[in-house]
N, C-alpha and C positions, 0 to 999 in steps of 0.2 A: 419481346424479350424484356425481362424485368430489369429496371435500372438498379445498379449497385452503388451504394453509398461508400464514399471514402471518409472515414471519421478521422479528422485531423486533431493533432494535439493543440491545445489552447495556446495562443501565442504569448500569453502572459508569462512572466518569469516564474519558475518554480520556487525560486528563493532569491532574496536580495543578497547583497554582498556578503560573502562568507567572512569578511574581515570586520564586520560590524557586530540569546538562546532560550525557549519555553514551549511546550506542546501538550494533549487531550486526556480526558478522563478515561478510566479503564472500564467504561460501561461494557458489560458483557453483551455480546450479540446474542440474539435468540437462536441462531443457527447452531446445530451441534457440530463440534469440531473434534476430530480424532487427535488426541494429544500425541506429541512426538515422544520418542523414548528417552529424552534427556532427563526427565524426572526432577529438574531444578524448578524451584518456585521462589518467588521473591517475597518480601515482607507482606505484600498485598495478598499472598496466598495464590496468586495467579502464576501460570508457568512462565519461565524464562528460558530462552528468548520467546517472544511472541510478536505477531504483527498487529498493528492498530492503524488508525488513520488520524489525520489532523482534523480537529473539530471546527476550526475557523480559518479564514483567509490570511490571518496574520499571527504567526507563532514565533516568538523569540526563542532562540536556542542559546543557552548559556554555557559558559566554560565549567561551571560547577553547579551543585544542587541547592542554589538559593538565589534570591534576587540581589544579593550582594555581589554575585559573580557577574563579570562582564558579558554582554550579549556578543556572541560570536558571529551569528548571522540570523536572518529572519526568513522563515518559510512564508511564501505568499500564495499558497494554493490549498484551499480547503479540500479535504478528501484524499490528499496525498498519503500513500502508505509509508509508514516508518516501522522499524523493528525496535522493540524495547529489549535492551540487552542487560539492564541493571536497574535497581530501584533503591532509593534512599528516601525514607520518610514519604512525602507526597511528590517527590521528584522522580522522573524517569529518564534514564540515559537511553537515548535513541540513536539509531543508525539509519541513514538514508540510503537510497539506491546507488549513490556514488561512493559509499563507504565512510562518509563524514559522520562524526559522532558529537553529541552534545547533550545537555540536560534541558528537560522541558517539564513544566508543572503539569501534573496529572489531569487537571480539569480541562486542559487544552487538547486532550486526546479522546478518541472514542473507539470502542470495540468494533465499530462498523468496519468490515473487511473490504478493502479496495486493492487493486493491483495495477502496476504500471506495465504496459506492453513494451517488451524488449528495450529497457532503458540503456542497455550496454551497446546498442547499435546507434549509429549516427543518423541513418535515414532508412527508408524502406517501408513496406507495408506487410501485414500478415492478414490472412483470411480468418474471418469469424464465421464458423460453420453452424448449420442448423441442427446438427447432431454431433456427438462426441467421436467423430472420425473424419479422416481426410477426404472420404468419398462423398460426404454429404454436401448439400448445396451451400454456396457461399452467401451469407446474409449481408456482410459488409467487409470492407478492407480497412484495417486499423493501422494508423501510422505509429511509428515509434514514439513513445512518450505519452500516449493516450492513457488516461486513468479510467478504469472501469470498476463498477461495483461487483464484487464476487458473490454469486448466487449459490454455487454448488461446485465442489471439486471431487473427482473420482479417485484421485491419486495420479492420474495421467492427463486428464482433461479438466478444464474449469469452465463453467457457464458464467459468463459475465454480461452485464448490461452497460452499454456505452451510448450516450446520446440517443436514447430511445430504441436502440438496437439490442436484441438479446440473442446470444449464441455461444458457441463453444470454441475454445482455443486450447492448444496444448499447454499444459501446466508449466513446462520448461520454458515457455516464452513469456512468462510473467514474473515480475518482482513484486512480492507482497503475499506470496503463498510458499510454503516449503515444499521441496520435492517429496512426492508421495503423500502429502497431507490430504486428508479427506475432510470435506466440509459439506454438511447436509443442510 
């Protein structure tokens, strides 16, 4: 019998105190993304809203779009997905998986697509499948809060890579991709 890995969330804090703001560049990823029907674009010419990820392990999130604004909290996890919901000059207003919002400098963000596994759950695991269906073999079990690199999304399933494991998970179990979004 093949041993199955359980991929756990990293024990480091996702973010430092929310009472204490800045995040990544809008580097476009090379993967093709099917745009959502919103039709909104920001001053950068890129769609709003859109998902990106943090470029570094330490990203200040500010109360407003300049360094003159107070830091609200600090993200402490490279690769964490955030949603850009507004743009002002070189600043991006981002929303995290908990619904918190703040401003981040664009060069601290990257277009690399990542996703959080069921951040709305307190605990539990989900199966990472070898194919985009529930009947396929289980590659690994993923704990809540694990971050994976998004490889492909069909609109119903996403292929992700987590800690060296590659497989498929239902798109509705991820935060960092939109419902029905296709990524090639």
